[in-house]
N, CA, C and O atoms as a GROMACS GRO file, in nm:
protein
  644
    1MET      N    1   1.816   0.457   0.270
    1MET     CA    2   1.726   0.541   0.239
    1MET      C    3   1.657   0.632   0.279
    1MET      O    4   1.539   0.642   0.247
    2GLY      N    5   1.729   0.730   0.372
    2GLY     CA    6   1.699   0.864   0.393
    2GLY      C    7   1.750   0.960   0.318
    2GLY      O    8   1.696   1.064   0.283
    3THR      N    9   1.877   0.912   0.291
    3THR     CA   10   1.993   1.038   0.181
    3THR      C   11   1.955   0.997   0.056
    3THR      O   12   1.950   1.086  -0.029
    4ALA      N   13   1.931   0.900   0.027
    4ALA     CA   14   1.852   0.862  -0.113
    4ALA      C   15   1.728   0.937  -0.129
    4ALA      O   16   1.714   1.030  -0.209
    5ALA      N   17   1.654   0.902  -0.064
    5ALA     CA   18   1.546   0.990  -0.070
    5ALA      C   19   1.483   1.138  -0.115
    5ALA      O   20   1.373   1.176  -0.154
    6LEU      N   21   1.635   1.212  -0.083
    6LEU     CA   22   1.651   1.346  -0.103
    6LEU      C   23   1.654   1.364  -0.297
    6LEU      O   24   1.650   1.480  -0.338
    7THR      N   25   1.658   1.286  -0.370
    7THR     CA   26   1.673   1.312  -0.450
    7THR      C   27   1.596   1.175  -0.563
    7THR      O   28   1.574   1.182  -0.684
    8MET      N   29   1.568   1.045  -0.455
    8MET     CA   30   1.535   0.939  -0.543
    8MET      C   31   1.382   0.951  -0.569
    8MET      O   32   1.336   0.910  -0.676
    9ASN      N   33   1.309   1.001  -0.486
    9ASN     CA   34   1.129   1.015  -0.466
    9ASN      C   35   1.159   1.103  -0.610
    9ASN      O   36   1.144   1.024  -0.703
   10THR      N   37   1.183   1.190  -0.643
   10THR     CA   38   1.205   1.272  -0.768
   10THR      C   39   1.203   1.182  -0.880
   10THR      O   40   1.119   1.138  -0.959
   11ASP      N   41   1.324   1.171  -0.859
   11ASP     CA   42   1.298   1.060  -1.022
   11ASP      C   43   1.258   0.916  -1.034
   11ASP      O   44   1.264   0.840  -1.132
   12LEU      N   45   1.208   0.892  -0.889
   12LEU     CA   46   1.110   0.775  -0.925
   12LEU      C   47   0.923   0.800  -0.883
   12LEU      O   48   0.824   0.738  -0.844
   13GLY      N   49   0.965   0.916  -0.918
   13GLY     CA   50   0.804   0.979  -0.904
   13GLY      C   51   0.735   0.908  -0.775
   13GLY      O   52   0.614   0.888  -0.773
   14LEU      N   53   0.812   0.876  -0.678
   14LEU     CA   54   0.733   0.885  -0.530
   14LEU      C   55   0.640   0.981  -0.421
   14LEU      O   56   0.679   1.090  -0.379
   15SER      N   57   0.519   0.921  -0.388
   15SER     CA   58   0.510   1.004  -0.315
   15SER      C   59   0.562   0.975  -0.141
   15SER      O   60   0.594   0.857  -0.127
   16GLY      N   61   0.574   1.038  -0.043
   16GLY     CA   62   0.609   1.038   0.072
   16GLY      C   63   0.568   0.920   0.092
   16GLY      O   64   0.652   0.832   0.072
   17ALA      N   65   0.466   0.889   0.125
   17ALA     CA   66   0.370   0.756   0.149
   17ALA      C   67   0.423   0.638   0.085
   17ALA      O   68   0.443   0.534   0.149
   18ALA      N   69   0.447   0.649  -0.034
   18ALA     CA   70   0.532   0.558  -0.116
   18ALA      C   71   0.664   0.495  -0.067
   18ALA      O   72   0.702   0.378  -0.058
   19PHE      N   73   0.736   0.646  -0.030
   19PHE     CA   74   0.866   0.611   0.006
   19PHE      C   75   0.896   0.491   0.132
   19PHE      O   76   0.968   0.394   0.156
   20GLY      N   77   0.742   0.607   0.213
   20GLY     CA   78   0.749   0.555   0.371
   20GLY      C   79   0.723   0.394   0.371
   20GLY      O   80   0.802   0.320   0.429
   21PHE      N   81   0.626   0.352   0.316
   21PHE     CA   82   0.635   0.206   0.251
   21PHE      C   83   0.720   0.128   0.257
   21PHE      O   84   0.749   0.039   0.338
   22ALA      N   85   0.770   0.173   0.150
   22ALA     CA   86   0.928   0.077   0.108
   22ALA      C   87   1.052   0.123   0.180
   22ALA      O   88   1.162   0.095   0.133
   23THR      N   89   1.045   0.161   0.239
   23THR     CA   90   1.183   0.158   0.359
   23THR      C   91   1.124   0.076   0.473
   23THR      O   92   1.182  -0.020   0.525
   24GLY      N   93   1.035   0.109   0.497
   24GLY     CA   94   0.934  -0.007   0.616
   24GLY      C   95   0.907  -0.148   0.576
   24GLY      O   96   0.923  -0.237   0.659
   25ILE      N   97   0.873  -0.169   0.475
   25ILE     CA   98   0.861  -0.305   0.423
   25ILE      C   99   0.933  -0.416   0.440
   25ILE      O  100   0.906  -0.534   0.462
   26TYR      N  101   1.081  -0.322   0.418
   26TYR     CA  102   1.168  -0.409   0.456
   26TYR      C  103   1.193  -0.511   0.552
   26TYR      O  104   1.244  -0.622   0.553
   27SER      N  105   1.125  -0.412   0.655
   27SER     CA  106   1.108  -0.490   0.814
   27SER      C  107   1.065  -0.646   0.718
   27SER      O  108   1.159  -0.720   0.688
   28ALA      N  109   0.949  -0.677   0.684
   28ALA     CA  110   0.838  -0.791   0.664
   28ALA      C  111   0.963  -0.895   0.647
   28ALA      O  112   0.989  -0.974   0.737
   29GLY      N  113   1.055  -0.889   0.498
   29GLY     CA  114   1.117  -0.958   0.519
   29GLY      C  115   1.211  -1.026   0.576
   29GLY      O  116   1.240  -1.146   0.582
   30TYR      N  117   1.273  -0.887   0.636
   30TYR     CA  118   1.352  -0.933   0.795
   30TYR      C  119   1.299  -0.999   0.870
   30TYR      O  120   1.333  -1.117   0.861
   31ILE      N  121   1.204  -0.970   0.971
   31ILE     CA  122   1.108  -1.061   1.076
   31ILE      C  123   1.052  -1.209   1.015
   31ILE      O  124   1.061  -1.322   1.062
   32ALA      N  125   1.007  -1.172   0.923
   32ALA     CA  126   0.945  -1.295   0.861
   32ALA      C  127   1.076  -1.425   0.878
   32ALA      O  128   1.051  -1.531   0.936
   33LEU      N  129   1.212  -1.392   0.819
   33LEU     CA  130   1.293  -1.506   0.796
   33LEU      C  131   1.363  -1.503   0.898
   33LEU      O  132   1.458  -1.579   0.877
   34GLN      N  133   1.371  -1.456   1.001
   34GLN     CA  134   1.543  -1.434   1.068
   34GLN      C  135   1.520  -1.620   1.177
   34GLN      O  136   1.622  -1.653   1.237
   35ILE      N  137   1.413  -1.705   1.191
   35ILE     CA  138   1.412  -1.814   1.224
   35ILE      C  139   1.413  -1.890   1.152
   35ILE      O  140   1.476  -1.987   1.195
   36PRO      N  141   1.372  -1.906   1.045
   36PRO     CA  142   1.393  -2.019   0.939
   36PRO      C  143   1.547  -2.018   0.870
   36PRO      O  144   1.605  -2.109   0.811
   37SER      N  145   1.598  -1.859   0.904
   37SER     CA  146   1.725  -1.847   0.830
   37SER      C  147   1.846  -1.943   0.937
   37SER      O  148   1.945  -2.006   0.901
   38ASN      N  149   1.798  -1.924   1.059
   38ASN     CA  150   1.909  -1.964   1.137
   38ASN      C  151   1.812  -2.140   1.121
   38ASN      O  152   1.902  -2.222   1.105
   39LEU      N  153   1.712  -2.195   1.120
   39LEU     CA  154   1.701  -2.362   1.061
   39LEU      C  155   1.780  -2.371   0.957
   39LEU      O  156   1.833  -2.482   0.946
   40ALA      N  157   1.805  -2.293   0.877
   40ALA     CA  158   1.864  -2.355   0.741
   40ALA      C  159   2.047  -2.342   0.786
   40ALA      O  160   2.139  -2.404   0.733
   41LEU      N  161   2.055  -2.240   0.900
   41LEU     CA  162   2.202  -2.240   0.914
   41LEU      C  163   2.231  -2.400   0.988
   41LEU      O  164   2.323  -2.475   0.955
   42HIS      N  165   2.173  -2.416   1.047
   42HIS     CA  166   2.185  -2.523   1.133
   42HIS      C  167   2.173  -2.658   1.048
   42HIS      O  168   2.240  -2.758   1.075
   43ARG      N  169   2.098  -2.653   0.961
   43ARG     CA  170   2.114  -2.769   0.847
   43ARG      C  171   2.233  -2.762   0.712
   43ARG      O  172   2.307  -2.845   0.659
   44PHE      N  173   2.208  -2.641   0.695
   44PHE     CA  174   2.336  -2.628   0.581
   44PHE      C  175   2.508  -2.608   0.657
   44PHE      O  176   2.613  -2.624   0.593
   45GLY      N  177   2.501  -2.582   0.756
   45GLY     CA  178   2.634  -2.524   0.801
   45GLY      C  179   2.649  -2.320   0.778
   45GLY      O  180   2.619  -2.244   0.686
   46PRO      N  181   2.703  -2.301   0.904
   46PRO     CA  182   2.805  -2.177   0.887
   46PRO      C  183   2.863  -2.114   0.814
   46PRO      O  184   2.840  -1.995   0.790
   47ARG      N  185   2.962  -2.191   0.757
   47ARG     CA  186   3.018  -2.122   0.628
   47ARG      C  187   2.918  -2.175   0.486
   47ARG      O  188   2.917  -2.110   0.381
   48ARG      N  189   2.870  -2.252   0.497
   48ARG     CA  190   2.778  -2.250   0.381
   48ARG      C  191   2.675  -2.138   0.377
   48ARG      O  192   2.692  -2.044   0.299
   49TRP      N  193   2.561  -2.145   0.465
   49TRP     CA  194   2.409  -2.027   0.489
   49TRP      C  195   2.501  -1.912   0.496
   49TRP      O  196   2.462  -1.817   0.429
   50LEU      N  197   2.624  -1.892   0.566
   50LEU     CA  198   2.634  -1.717   0.584
   50LEU      C  199   2.702  -1.684   0.457
   50LEU      O  200   2.683  -1.572   0.408
   51THR      N  201   2.776  -1.766   0.401
   51THR     CA  202   2.787  -1.710   0.256
   51THR      C  203   2.710  -1.678   0.158
   51THR      O  204   2.738  -1.602   0.065
   52LEU      N  205   2.593  -1.746   0.181
   52LEU     CA  206   2.480  -1.753   0.056
   52LEU      C  207   2.436  -1.630   0.114
   52LEU      O  208   2.425  -1.529   0.044
   53LEU      N  209   2.414  -1.630   0.221
   53LEU     CA  210   2.333  -1.489   0.250
   53LEU      C  211   2.371  -1.370   0.218
   53LEU      O  212   2.289  -1.286   0.179
   54MET      N  213   2.549  -1.335   0.233
   54MET     CA  214   2.598  -1.263   0.188
   54MET      C  215   2.632  -1.197   0.008
   54MET      O  216   2.628  -1.088  -0.049
   55MET      N  217   2.666  -1.338  -0.027
   55MET     CA  218   2.600  -1.350  -0.190
   55MET      C  219   2.503  -1.280  -0.235
   55MET      O  220   2.500  -1.187  -0.316
   56CYS      N  221   2.420  -1.333  -0.173
   56CYS     CA  222   2.266  -1.274  -0.217
   56CYS      C  223   2.233  -1.116  -0.182
   56CYS      O  224   2.196  -1.036  -0.268
   57TRP      N  225   2.255  -1.082  -0.034
   57TRP     CA  226   2.240  -0.976   0.004
   57TRP      C  227   2.334  -0.868  -0.068
   57TRP      O  228   2.315  -0.749  -0.044
   58GLY      N  229   2.413  -0.900  -0.137
   58GLY     CA  230   2.546  -0.809  -0.256
   58GLY      C  231   2.443  -0.771  -0.346
   58GLY      O  232   2.413  -0.654  -0.372
   59VAL      N  233   2.358  -0.936  -0.419
   59VAL     CA  234   2.338  -0.915  -0.574
   59VAL      C  235   2.180  -0.790  -0.548
   59VAL      O  236   2.139  -0.691  -0.609
   60ILE      N  237   2.138  -0.863  -0.432
   60ILE     CA  238   1.960  -0.759  -0.442
   60ILE      C  239   2.097  -0.602  -0.425
   60ILE      O  240   2.133  -0.532  -0.520
   61ALA      N  241   2.136  -0.589  -0.310
   61ALA     CA  242   2.131  -0.481  -0.304
   61ALA      C  243   2.203  -0.368  -0.413
   61ALA      O  244   2.171  -0.250  -0.430
   62THR      N  245   2.286  -0.430  -0.465
   62THR     CA  246   2.305  -0.387  -0.612
   62THR      C  247   2.198  -0.359  -0.697
   62THR      O  248   2.176  -0.252  -0.753
   63CYS      N  249   2.133  -0.464  -0.703
   63CYS     CA  250   2.022  -0.424  -0.762
   63CYS      C  251   1.914  -0.342  -0.730
   63CYS      O  252   1.828  -0.340  -0.818
   64ASN      N  253   1.896  -0.289  -0.651
   64ASN     CA  254   1.840  -0.126  -0.575
   64ASN      C  255   1.881   0.008  -0.635
   64ASN      O  256   1.820   0.114  -0.620
   65GLY      N  257   1.996  -0.011  -0.708
   65GLY     CA  258   2.049   0.092  -0.783
   65GLY      C  259   2.004   0.089  -0.912
   65GLY      O  260   2.046   0.156  -1.007
   66PHE      N  261   1.889  -0.016  -0.910
   66PHE     CA  262   1.837  -0.027  -1.065
   66PHE      C  263   1.686  -0.023  -1.120
   66PHE      O  264   1.625  -0.033  -1.226
   67VAL      N  265   1.659   0.002  -0.953
   67VAL     CA  266   1.505   0.014  -0.946
   67VAL      C  267   1.427   0.110  -1.018
   67VAL      O  268   1.482   0.218  -1.037
   68GLN      N  269   1.333   0.097  -1.053
   68GLN     CA  270   1.249   0.182  -1.201
   68GLN      C  271   1.103   0.266  -1.144
   68GLN      O  272   1.081   0.356  -1.224
   69GLY      N  273   1.060   0.265  -1.098
   69GLY     CA  274   0.932   0.254  -0.941
   69GLY      C  275   0.880   0.226  -0.867
   69GLY      O  276   0.906   0.108  -0.846
   70GLU      N  277   0.820   0.256  -0.812
   70GLU     CA  278   0.727   0.182  -0.677
   70GLU      C  279   0.764   0.038  -0.687
   70GLU      O  280   0.861  -0.009  -0.628
   71GLY      N  281   0.690  -0.027  -0.758
   71GLY     CA  282   0.680  -0.158  -0.752
   71GLY      C  283   0.837  -0.259  -0.714
   71GLY      O  284   0.866  -0.343  -0.629
   72SER      N  285   0.916  -0.189  -0.839
   72SER     CA  286   1.002  -0.273  -0.820
   72SER      C  287   1.098  -0.211  -0.678
   72SER      O  288   1.192  -0.284  -0.650
   73LEU      N  289   1.087  -0.128  -0.618
   73LEU     CA  290   1.179  -0.055  -0.507
   73LEU      C  291   1.121  -0.140  -0.401
   73LEU      O  292   1.197  -0.203  -0.327
   74ILE      N  293   1.006  -0.146  -0.389
   74ILE     CA  294   0.904  -0.267  -0.282
   74ILE      C  295   0.968  -0.407  -0.245
   74ILE      O  296   1.005  -0.469  -0.145
   75THR      N  297   0.961  -0.426  -0.420
   75THR     CA  298   1.052  -0.555  -0.425
   75THR      C  299   1.189  -0.612  -0.381
   75THR      O  300   1.216  -0.726  -0.344
   76ALA      N  301   1.263  -0.510  -0.395
   76ALA     CA  302   1.372  -0.500  -0.347
   76ALA      C  303   1.419  -0.496  -0.253
   76ALA      O  304   1.517  -0.567  -0.231
   77ARG      N  305   1.366  -0.408  -0.154
   77ARG     CA  306   1.295  -0.393  -0.038
   77ARG      C  307   1.327  -0.484   0.048
   77ARG      O  308   1.423  -0.494   0.124
   78ILE      N  309   1.179  -0.587   0.016
   78ILE     CA  310   1.171  -0.693   0.038
   78ILE      C  311   1.227  -0.812   0.026
   78ILE      O  312   1.214  -0.907   0.104
   79LEU      N  313   1.294  -0.808  -0.076
   79LEU     CA  314   1.441  -0.933  -0.079
   79LEU      C  315   1.524  -0.862   0.014
   79LEU      O  316   1.524  -0.893   0.134
   80LEU      N  317   1.579  -0.790  -0.021
   80LEU     CA  318   1.685  -0.683   0.050
   80LEU      C  319   1.674  -0.778   0.218
   80LEU      O  320   1.751  -0.863   0.263
   81GLY      N  321   1.549  -0.720   0.279
   81GLY     CA  322   1.547  -0.785   0.411
   81GLY      C  323   1.517  -0.928   0.451
   81GLY      O  324   1.538  -0.984   0.558
   82ALA      N  325   1.481  -0.959   0.375
   82ALA     CA  326   1.489  -1.148   0.360
   82ALA      C  327   1.618  -1.196   0.334
   82ALA      O  328   1.635  -1.316   0.351
   83ALA      N  329   1.736  -1.112   0.288
   83ALA     CA  330   1.847  -1.146   0.256
   83ALA      C  331   1.968  -1.147   0.396
   83ALA      O  332   2.058  -1.218   0.440
   84GLU      N  333   1.923  -1.064   0.413
   84GLU     CA  334   1.944  -0.954   0.603
   84GLU      C  335   1.925  -1.058   0.691
   84GLU      O  336   2.020  -1.107   0.751
   85SER      N  337   1.797  -1.100   0.707
   85SER     CA  338   1.757  -1.169   0.812
   85SER      C  339   1.857  -1.245   0.889
   85SER      O  340   1.879  -1.232   1.009
   86GLY      N  341   1.905  -1.310   0.822
   86GLY     CA  342   1.970  -1.440   0.863
   86GLY      C  343   2.068  -1.383   0.916
   86GLY      O  344   2.087  -1.429   1.029
   87PHE      N  345   2.158  -1.285   0.880
   87PHE     CA  346   2.324  -1.300   0.885
   87PHE      C  347   2.344  -1.236   1.045
   87PHE      O  348   2.445  -1.270   1.108
   88LEU      N  349   2.266  -1.162   1.094
   88LEU     CA  350   2.287  -1.142   1.232
   88LEU      C  351   2.271  -1.236   1.278
   88LEU      O  352   2.358  -1.314   1.316
   89PRO      N  353   2.121  -1.250   1.286
   89PRO     CA  354   2.103  -1.367   1.409
   89PRO      C  355   2.218  -1.481   1.358
   89PRO      O  356   2.272  -1.550   1.444
   90GLY      N  357   2.252  -1.498   1.221
   90GLY     CA  358   2.316  -1.633   1.210
   90GLY      C  359   2.467  -1.630   1.293
   90GLY      O  360   2.546  -1.723   1.309
   91MET      N  361   2.474  -1.518   1.330
   91MET     CA  362   2.647  -1.503   1.369
   91MET      C  363   2.630  -1.509   1.507
   91MET      O  364   2.702  -1.566   1.589
   92LEU      N  365   2.504  -1.428   1.529
   92LEU     CA  366   2.539  -1.437   1.689
   92LEU      C  367   2.517  -1.582   1.707
   92LEU      O  368   2.617  -1.622   1.767
   93LEU      N  369   2.443  -1.674   1.687
   93LEU     CA  370   2.476  -1.812   1.677
   93LEU      C  371   2.550  -1.928   1.693
   93LEU      O  372   2.556  -2.029   1.764
   94TYR      N  373   2.634  -1.845   1.552
   94TYR     CA  374   2.756  -1.922   1.536
   94TYR      C  375   2.887  -1.882   1.604
   94TYR      O  376   2.994  -1.940   1.588
   95LEU      N  377   2.866  -1.778   1.680
   95LEU     CA  378   2.952  -1.699   1.831
   95LEU      C  379   2.901  -1.785   1.867
   95LEU      O  380   2.961  -1.884   1.824
   96THR      N  381   2.790  -1.822   1.947
   96THR     CA  382   2.776  -1.928   2.033
   96THR      C  383   2.856  -2.096   2.036
   96THR      O  384   2.866  -2.164   2.138
   97PHE      N  385   2.892  -2.124   1.935
   97PHE     CA  386   2.936  -2.282   1.940
   97PHE      C  387   3.079  -2.272   1.932
   97PHE      O  388   3.156  -2.362   1.896
   98TRP      N  389   3.135  -2.053   1.999
   98TRP     CA  390   3.288  -2.049   1.998
   98TRP      C  391   3.312  -2.025   2.099
   98TRP      O  392   3.433  -2.024   2.125
   99PHE      N  393   3.210  -1.992   2.220
   99PHE     CA  394   3.240  -1.877   2.297
   99PHE      C  395   3.117  -1.944   2.452
   99PHE      O  396   2.997  -1.966   2.465
  100ALA      N  397   3.227  -1.953   2.528
  100ALA     CA  398   3.199  -2.001   2.638
  100ALA      C  399   3.045  -1.881   2.700
  100ALA      O  400   3.037  -1.762   2.669
  101PRO      N  401   2.933  -1.964   2.798
  101PRO     CA  402   2.832  -1.865   2.824
  101PRO      C  403   2.902  -1.768   2.921
  101PRO      O  404   2.828  -1.678   2.959
  102SER      N  405   3.024  -1.765   2.968
  102SER     CA  406   3.070  -1.657   3.064
  102SER      C  407   3.119  -1.527   2.970
  102SER      O  408   3.122  -1.408   3.001
  103ARG      N  409   3.159  -1.593   2.842
  103ARG     CA  410   3.192  -1.512   2.776
  103ARG      C  411   3.116  -1.426   2.622
  103ARG      O  412   3.152  -1.364   2.523
  104ARG      N  413   3.006  -1.469   2.682
  104ARG     CA  414   2.937  -1.429   2.542
  104ARG      C  415   2.842  -1.240   2.606
  104ARG      O  416   2.744  -1.189   2.552
  105GLY      N  417   2.896  -1.201   2.691
  105GLY     CA  418   2.875  -1.080   2.695
  105GLY      C  419   2.834  -0.969   2.602
  105GLY      O  420   2.742  -0.888   2.610
  106MET      N  421   2.954  -0.994   2.487
  106MET     CA  422   2.983  -0.909   2.380
  106MET      C  423   2.892  -0.955   2.264
  106MET      O  424   2.887  -0.895   2.157
  107ILE      N  425   2.836  -1.043   2.286
  107ILE     CA  426   2.736  -1.117   2.191
  107ILE      C  427   2.586  -0.993   2.220
  107ILE      O  428   2.530  -0.932   2.129
  108SER      N  429   2.564  -0.987   2.313
  108SER     CA  430   2.452  -0.913   2.369
  108SER      C  431   2.435  -0.793   2.284
  108SER      O  432   2.340  -0.752   2.217
  109VAL      N  433   2.584  -0.740   2.312
  109VAL     CA  434   2.585  -0.588   2.250
  109VAL      C  435   2.548  -0.558   2.140
  109VAL      O  436   2.485  -0.459   2.102
  110LEU      N  437   2.625  -0.731   2.029
  110LEU     CA  438   2.616  -0.715   1.883
  110LEU      C  439   2.432  -0.722   1.829
  110LEU      O  440   2.371  -0.680   1.731
  111ALA      N  441   2.393  -0.803   1.957
  111ALA     CA  442   2.259  -0.798   1.929
  111ALA      C  443   2.154  -0.693   1.928
  111ALA      O  444   2.054  -0.699   1.858
  112SER      N  445   2.187  -0.581   2.024
  112SER     CA  446   2.091  -0.479   2.003
  112SER      C  447   2.144  -0.383   1.906
  112SER      O  448   2.098  -0.270   1.922
  113LEU      N  449   2.255  -0.399   1.782
  113LEU     CA  450   2.302  -0.344   1.688
  113LEU      C  451   2.146  -0.328   1.594
  113LEU      O  452   2.156  -0.219   1.537
  114PRO      N  453   2.041  -0.378   1.564
  114PRO     CA  454   1.881  -0.409   1.512
  114PRO      C  455   1.804  -0.289   1.558
  114PRO      O  456   1.707  -0.240   1.500
  115LEU      N  457   1.865  -0.244   1.675
  115LEU     CA  458   1.786  -0.134   1.734
  115LEU      C  459   1.839   0.022   1.688
  115LEU      O  460   1.787   0.132   1.709
  116TYR      N  461   1.933  -0.005   1.636
  116TYR     CA  462   1.995   0.165   1.539
  116TYR      C  463   1.891   0.192   1.457
  116TYR      O  464   1.849   0.307   1.448
  117GLY      N  465   1.839   0.097   1.393
  117GLY     CA  466   1.766   0.132   1.286
  117GLY      C  467   1.598   0.243   1.340
  117GLY      O  468   1.541   0.342   1.296
  118ILE      N  469   1.576   0.126   1.481
  118ILE     CA  470   1.479   0.201   1.583
  118ILE      C  471   1.513   0.325   1.604
  118ILE      O  472   1.482   0.434   1.555
  119ILE      N  473   1.562   0.301   1.662
  119ILE     CA  474   1.612   0.472   1.766
  119ILE      C  475   1.707   0.549   1.681
  119ILE      O  476   1.687   0.669   1.662
  120GLY      N  477   1.832   0.476   1.617
  120GLY     CA  478   1.943   0.539   1.556
  120GLY      C  479   1.919   0.659   1.429
  120GLY      O  480   1.985   0.761   1.411
  121THR      N  481   1.798   0.608   1.349
  121THR     CA  482   1.730   0.678   1.217
  121THR      C  483   1.687   0.794   1.264
  121THR      O  484   1.742   0.898   1.230
  122PRO      N  485   1.581   0.790   1.348
  122PRO     CA  486   1.534   0.873   1.380
  122PRO      C  487   1.589   1.017   1.477
  122PRO      O  488   1.524   1.121   1.489
  123LEU      N  489   1.740   0.984   1.546
  123LEU     CA  490   1.790   1.056   1.641
  123LEU      C  491   1.899   1.100   1.525
  123LEU      O  492   1.973   1.197   1.545
  124SER      N  493   1.904   1.022   1.400
  124SER     CA  494   2.022   1.064   1.337
  124SER      C  495   1.963   1.203   1.264
  124SER      O  496   2.055   1.261   1.207
  125ALA      N  497   1.850   1.263   1.252
  125ALA     CA  498   1.749   1.413   1.215
  125ALA      C  499   1.770   1.513   1.344
  125ALA      O  500   1.736   1.631   1.338
  126ILE      N  501   1.824   1.463   1.448
  126ILE     CA  502   1.819   1.541   1.552
  126ILE      C  503   1.892   1.700   1.520
  126ILE      O  504   1.948   1.710   1.411
  127THR      N  505   1.892   1.767   1.570
  127THR     CA  506   1.970   1.912   1.558
  127THR      C  507   2.070   1.853   1.601
  127THR      O  508   2.082   1.743   1.655
  128ASP      N  509   2.182   1.977   1.558
  128ASP     CA  510   2.366   1.975   1.614
  128ASP      C  511   2.349   2.013   1.753
  128ASP      O  512   2.458   1.985   1.803
  129SER      N  513   2.242   2.080   1.882
  129SER     CA  514   2.301   2.103   1.956
  129SER      C  515   2.206   2.138   2.080
  129SER      O  516   2.150   2.238   2.034
  130PRO      N  517   2.171   2.127   2.163
  130PRO     CA  518   2.025   2.139   2.266
  130PRO      C  519   2.031   2.283   2.257
  130PRO      O  520   1.952   2.330   2.338
  131ALA      N  521   2.089   2.370   2.194
  131ALA     CA  522   2.006   2.549   2.139
  131ALA      C  523   2.001   2.512   2.041
  131ALA      O  524   1.879   2.528   2.048
  132GLN      N  525   2.020   2.459   1.906
  132GLN     CA  526   1.909   2.415   1.861
  132GLN      C  527   1.783   2.357   1.840
  132GLN      O  528   1.712   2.336   1.741
  133ALA      N  529   1.774   2.336   1.964
  133ALA     CA  530   1.695   2.227   1.952
  133ALA      C  531   1.557   2.241   1.965
  133ALA      O  532   1.514   2.189   2.068
  134HIS      N  533   1.473   2.295   1.892
  134HIS     CA  534   1.300   2.408   1.891
  134HIS      C  535   1.225   2.266   1.961
  134HIS      O  536   1.118   2.308   2.007
  135TRP      N  537   1.233   2.151   1.982
  135TRP     CA  538   1.133   2.080   1.989
  135TRP      C  539   1.171   2.106   2.161
  135TRP      O  540   1.079   2.055   2.225
  136LEU      N  541   1.248   2.151   2.232
  136LEU     CA  542   1.302   2.149   2.351
  136LEU      C  543   1.203   2.245   2.419
  136LEU      O  544   1.140   2.298   2.327
  137THR      N  545   1.161   2.289   2.531
  137THR     CA  546   1.128   2.376   2.584
  137THR      C  547   1.228   2.493   2.618
  137THR      O  548   1.326   2.501   2.544
  138ASP      N  549   1.220   2.571   2.705
  138ASP     CA  550   1.313   2.679   2.726
  138ASP      C  551   1.418   2.617   2.838
  138ASP      O  552   1.540   2.624   2.853
  139GLU      N  553   1.350   2.577   2.883
  139GLU     CA  554   1.346   2.491   3.077
  139GLU      C  555   1.435   2.403   3.047
  139GLU      O  556   1.549   2.410   3.093
  140GLU      N  557   1.384   2.284   2.944
  140GLU     CA  558   1.437   2.208   2.940
  140GLU      C  559   1.568   2.241   2.841
  140GLU      O  560   1.655   2.159   2.868
  141ARG      N  561   1.607   2.324   2.746
  141ARG     CA  562   1.741   2.331   2.692
  141ARG      C  563   1.851   2.372   2.806
  141ARG      O  564   1.949   2.312   2.851
  142SER      N  565   1.802   2.478   2.828
  142SER     CA  566   1.877   2.520   3.029
  142SER      C  567   1.917   2.395   3.079
  142SER      O  568   2.037   2.381   3.098
  143ALA      N  569   1.837   2.293   3.106
  143ALA     CA  570   1.874   2.193   3.198
  143ALA      C  571   1.938   2.078   3.108
  143ALA      O  572   1.978   1.980   3.171
  144VAL      N  573   1.950   2.076   2.997
  144VAL     CA  574   2.027   1.987   2.893
  144VAL      C  575   2.181   2.070   2.893
  144VAL      O  576   2.293   2.020   2.904
  145GLN      N  577   2.150   2.185   2.880
  145GLN     CA  578   2.296   2.257   2.871
  145GLN      C  579   2.399   2.261   3.025
  145GLN      O  580   2.515   2.228   3.048
  146ASP      N  581   2.293   2.319   3.104
  146ASP     CA  582   2.374   2.308   3.266
  146ASP      C  583   2.428   2.155   3.258
  146ASP      O  584   2.552   2.154   3.256
  147ALA      N  585   2.372   2.029   3.254
  147ALA     CA  586   2.404   1.893   3.277
  147ALA      C  587   2.530   1.909   3.202
  147ALA      O  588   2.635   1.913   3.266
  148VAL      N  589   2.529   1.918   3.086
  148VAL     CA  590   2.682   1.894   2.977
  148VAL      C  591   2.784   1.993   3.041
  148VAL      O  592   2.895   1.949   3.069
  149GLY      N  593   2.753   2.126   3.065
  149GLY     CA  594   2.799   2.244   3.089
  149GLY      C  595   2.850   2.334   2.946
  149GLY      O  596   2.963   2.360   2.904
  150THR      N  597   2.740   2.359   2.905
  150THR     CA  598   2.752   2.443   2.775
  150THR      C  599   2.691   2.545   2.785
  150THR      O  600   2.574   2.544   2.823
  151ALA      N  601   2.748   2.648   2.756
  151ALA     CA  602   2.657   2.780   2.752
  151ALA      C  603   2.581   2.787   2.645
  151ALA      O  604   2.639   2.752   2.543
  152PRO      N  605   2.482   2.816   2.634
  152PRO     CA  606   2.414   2.881   2.491
  152PRO      C  607   2.472   2.989   2.421
  152PRO      O  608   2.520   3.088   2.477
  153PRO      N  609   2.467   2.969   2.278
  153PRO     CA  610   2.503   3.044   2.214
  153PRO      C  611   2.452   3.170   2.182
  153PRO      O  612   2.339   3.192   2.226
  154PRO      N  613   2.528   3.293   2.091
  154PRO     CA  614   2.459   3.403   2.104
  154PRO      C  615   2.381   3.369   2.010
  154PRO      O  616   2.396   3.284   1.922
  155PRO      N  617   2.253   3.473   2.044
  155PRO     CA  618   2.141   3.504   1.936
  155PRO      C  619   2.208   3.512   1.775
  155PRO      O  620   2.309   3.573   1.740
  156VAL      N  621   2.104   3.415   1.678
  156VAL     CA  622   2.116   3.447   1.567
  156VAL      C  623   2.020   3.507   1.514
  156VAL      O  624   1.905   3.495   1.556
  157GLY      N  625   2.065   3.606   1.380
  157GLY     CA  626   1.992   3.718   1.355
  157GLY      C  627   2.069   3.876   1.349
  157GLY      O  628   2.190   3.892   1.359
  158PRO      N  629   1.981   3.972   1.333
  158PRO     CA  630   2.037   4.136   1.311
  158PRO      C  631   2.080   4.182   1.404
  158PRO      O  632   1.997   4.184   1.495
  159ALA      N  633   2.192   4.232   1.436
  159ALA     CA  634   2.201   4.275   1.561
  159ALA      C  635   2.113   4.379   1.625
  159ALA      O  636   2.021   4.427   1.558
  160SER      N  637   2.128   4.412   1.727
  160SER     CA  638   2.041   4.517   1.772
  160SER      C  639   2.126   4.594   1.819
  160SER      O  640   2.235   4.573   1.872
  161GLY      N  641   2.039   4.737   1.785
  161GLY     CA  642   2.161   4.835   1.865
  161GLY      C  643   2.102   4.958   1.908
  161GLY      O  644   2.171   5.042   1.967
   0.00000   0.00000   0.00000
């Protein structure tokens, strides 16, 4: 969504607040339906349920390309969150059917993937290097550069002479 916002907000006439709401509302469908989705996985079986979820996800993701404004974008985002809600929890549960408790360490790694949305998305906007991080103090910048063994780059701007 962040990359799409570069042109999508103008094309759809979205304000920053509307875009933020549409981005965040995805979580409402995702969070609300994780447990019911896992209950459905037990009832209908992993093959049927996970296949249905992925088919729905594909259709809804495709429909995101046809949104016309704020209302349809919000609807599409809620539905996308709902469709995706059961996949990761369902896969994690499904893996417990096949792996002994002593072999489930990788499952915990997979379970941490949703944290990317919370932690990784803001981090993706961070500068390329500590030298360019305007949000660090000079002392913090030097400490990071010393710790990783990088020298500060030459100053940018007109050469003094």
